[in-house]
C-alpha positions in Angstrom: 44.1 -13.3 41.8 45.1 -16.8 43.1 42.7 -17.6 45.7 43.3 -20.4 48.3 40.2 -22.2 49.4 40.5 -24.4 52.5 37.8 -26.9 52.9 36.7 -30.4 53.9 36.9 -33.5 51.8 33.6 -34.5 53.3 30.1 -32.8 52.4 29.0 -31.9 55.9 25.5 -32.4 57.2 23.7 -29.4 55.7 23.1 -29.2 52.0 23.8 -25.5 52.3 27.4 -26.3 52.2 27.3 -27.9 48.9 25.2 -25.2 47.4 27.6 -22.3 48.7 30.9 -24.1 47.7 29.5 -24.3 44.2 28.6 -20.7 44.3 32.0 -19.8 45.3 33.8 -22.0 42.8 31.5 -20.5 40.1 32.5 -17.0 41.3 36.2 -17.7 41.2 36.1 -19.0 37.7 33.6 -16.5 36.2 35.8 -13.6 37.5 39.0 -14.8 35.9 40.6 -15.8 39.2 42.6 -19.1 39.8 41.5 -21.5 42.6 44.3 -23.1 44.7 43.1 -26.0 46.7 44.0 -29.3 48.2 43.7 -31.2 44.7 41.2 -33.9 45.7 38.1 -34.8 43.6 36.1 -36.1 46.7 33.7 -34.1 48.8 33.5 -30.3 48.9 37.0 -30.2 47.6 36.1 -31.9 44.3 33.0 -29.6 44.2 34.7 -26.4 44.3 37.0 -27.4 41.7 34.3 -28.7 39.4 32.4 -25.5 39.8 35.5 -23.2 39.1 36.4 -25.4 36.0 32.8 -25.3 34.7 32.7 -21.4 34.9 36.1 -21.3 32.8 38.6 -20.9 36.0 42.0 -22.0 36.2 42.5 -24.6 38.9 45.7 -25.6 40.8 45.6 -28.7 43.0 48.1 -29.2 45.5 48.0 -32.8 46.8 50.3 -35.0 48.9 51.7 -37.9 47.1 49.9 -40.4 49.7 46.5 -39.1 48.4 47.6 -39.6 44.9 48.8 -43.0 45.6 44.9 -43.5 47.0 43.7 -42.0 43.7 41.8 -39.2 45.3 43.4 -36.6 43.3 41.2 -34.4 40.7 42.2 -35.4 37.1 40.4 -32.4 35.6 42.5 -29.7 37.0 44.8 -27.7 34.7 47.8 -28.2 37.2 48.3 -30.8 40.0 51.2 -30.4 42.2 52.4 -33.4 44.1 54.1 -32.9 47.6 55.6 -35.2 50.0 53.6 -34.2 53.0 50.7 -32.1 54.4 53.2 -29.3 55.9 54.7 -29.2 52.2 51.3 -28.8 50.7 50.4 -25.9 53.0 53.6 -24.2 52.2 53.1 -24.5 48.5 49.5 -23.4 48.6 50.7 -20.3 50.6 53.3 -19.7 48.0 50.9 -19.7 45.2 48.1 -17.6 46.8 47.2 -14.1 47.0 44.1 -14.4 49.2 42.8 -17.3 51.6 39.5 -18.4 52.5 38.5 -20.8 55.1 35.3 -22.6 54.2 33.5 -24.8 56.8 35.7 -27.8 57.3 37.3 -29.9 59.6 40.7 -30.2 61.7 42.6 -29.7 58.5 40.8 -26.7 57.3 41.5 -25.2 60.9 45.2 -26.1 60.7 45.4 -24.3 57.4 43.7 -21.1 58.3 45.4 -21.0 61.6 48.8 -20.8 59.8 47.3 -17.8 57.8 46.1 -16.1 60.8 49.6 -16.6 62.6 51.3 -15.3 59.5 49.1 -12.1 59.5 49.9 -11.7 63.2 53.7 -11.9 62.7 53.5 -9.6 59.6 54.5 -12.2 57.3 51.6 -11.7 54.8 49.2 -8.9 54.0 47.1 -11.2 51.9 43.4 -11.3 52.7 42.5 -14.0 55.4 38.8 -14.7 55.2 36.8 -17.0 57.4 33.6 -17.9 55.5 31.3 -18.0 58.4 28.4 -19.4 56.7 25.5 -19.8 59.0 27.5 -19.0 61.9 29.9 -22.2 61.4 32.9 -20.1 62.7 31.2 -18.2 65.6 33.0 -20.1 68.3 36.3 -19.4 66.4 35.6 -15.7 66.4 34.8 -16.1 70.2 38.1 -17.7 70.8 40.0 -15.2 69.0 38.1 -12.3 70.8 39.0 -14.1 74.1 42.8 -14.1 73.2 42.4 -10.6 72.6 40.7 -10.0 75.9 43.6 -12.2 77.7 46.3 -10.2 76.1 47.7 -12.9 73.8 46.3 -11.5 70.7 46.7 -7.8 69.7 43.4 -6.2 68.4 45.1 -5.1 65.5 45.9 -8.7 64.5 42.2 -9.8 65.1 41.2 -6.9 62.8 43.1 -8.4 59.9 41.0 -11.6 60.0 37.9 -11.1 58.0 34.6 -12.9 58.9 32.2 -13.0 56.0 28.8 -14.7 56.1 28.1 -14.8 52.3 29.6 -14.5 48.9 28.8 -10.7 48.7 30.9 -10.0 51.7 33.8 -12.1 50.5 33.6 -10.2 47.0 33.7 -6.8 49.0 36.8 -8.0 50.8 38.5 -9.2 48.0 37.6 -6.4 45.5 38.3 -3.5 47.9 
């Protein structure tokens, strides 16, 4: 399975993020899956790639050319795909992936997983859309989505396709069911 992981290029303030992204990358590699991610060597992005690689996984990085020009691409991945823009990167990652996980991150992570949530709602994908709600990081997103349902802007059926998981065991249960 090709698993897209959306996450930040920073480390965040809590050391649990580093621990859990390494755990996720290791799980992807040990279970014979392919990691599809943003292609950088920095922050949590580099950590998930390194963990998957050490665990024997195949890693595809999708990196806009302007990041390659800034020399932040991960040189150790088996496949590095260059795109012209962030929207092209998102499209390529979607094309390559069978499942999508949003790890804690910033606005770029939110933008990426929002596109998957919209595609789910429109029926343009049936791939798992998982929000890794580590330590309640995405509780406010869940509240917002529930508010959208309550206000009649998002059908309950669409919300039910978005899976919130608080740990790797729950992610595994979603992906392996």
